[in-house]
N, C-alpha and C positions, 0 to 999 in steps of 0.2 A: 629595247626600245618603248617609248612610250605610248601606253593605253587607254580607254577611257570606257564606261560601259554608256549606254543610251538607255536614259531614263521616260518615264510617262510624257509624252506628249513631242518625244525625239529631243530632248534635253541632254546635252554633255556636256561636261564639267571638262574645261582643258588642263590635262596635268599641269603642274606647275614647271616642268622642262619646256613645255612648250610654248607656256606663257612667259616666262622668260626671255626665250629665244627669240619670238616673237613680240617681244614689251609690250605686250598685251594686259589693259587694265581693267578693271570694271568700268562699265559702260562704253567703251571701245566697240567700233564696228568692223565686222569680219565680211569678206567676202569669199565665196566658194564657186569652184569651179572641177566641173566632175571631167575626169579623163576615164572614160574605158570606168573597171572598177575603183579607180582611185578618187580621190576627191583633195584639189589643190587649195588651201586655205590662206588669203592675204589679209593683213592689216588694210583698213581702208581710212580715210583721211576727207571728212567731210567739208565741205566749204559750202557759204551763203552763195546764194542763187546768182546774187549781182556781182560776185566776185570769179564767177566760174568762167565768165566772156574772156576776161584779163589772161586767165592760166591756159585757156584755150589757146589765145591769142600765143602766149607765152611755148607752146607745145608746136603751134603751126612753126613761129619763126625758127625753132630748135630744129626741127625735121627740116625744115628748109636751107639749115645753114650750117648742117652738121659737117660736111666734106669743106668747110670755107676755112681759111686762113685766119687761127684767132687775134692776130692785130686788127685785121679788117674788121672782126667781127666788134672789138674793140672800141674801132673808130666811130661803126655806125652804130653803138649804142650810145655811146659820146652824143653823138648828133642829134639821136632820139631824144635822149636827155634837155638837151639846149632849146630844140624846139617845142618840148612841153615845156622848161620854165618860159621860154618864149611866150609862146598861149597862154600861160597863167597870169603871165605880167600884164600882156596885154587886156585881159578878161577883168581883172583886179581893176585898172585902170580905167574900162568902161563902166565898171559899176560904181567908182567914185564920181565919175563925172563927167 
């Protein structure tokens, strides 16, 4: 089992085995969750604030549709894409004149 020593200011170097297992690279961000006397460490991916709303929407859609038929989901996604393209085309047409 890998181990590490806590250094000055609480710094810890993750053992190579842990870095490789979690695919951690220099500059990556990790999340810590304390569970009793244990700590769970998870790599985090940060996104631009402007994109966070889109990911939140995807997460909500996934939760609502997790028990739905995959073919129904594909149909709904196709309809949403078609509607978005239609709106973009209309918006471009209004800008042109």
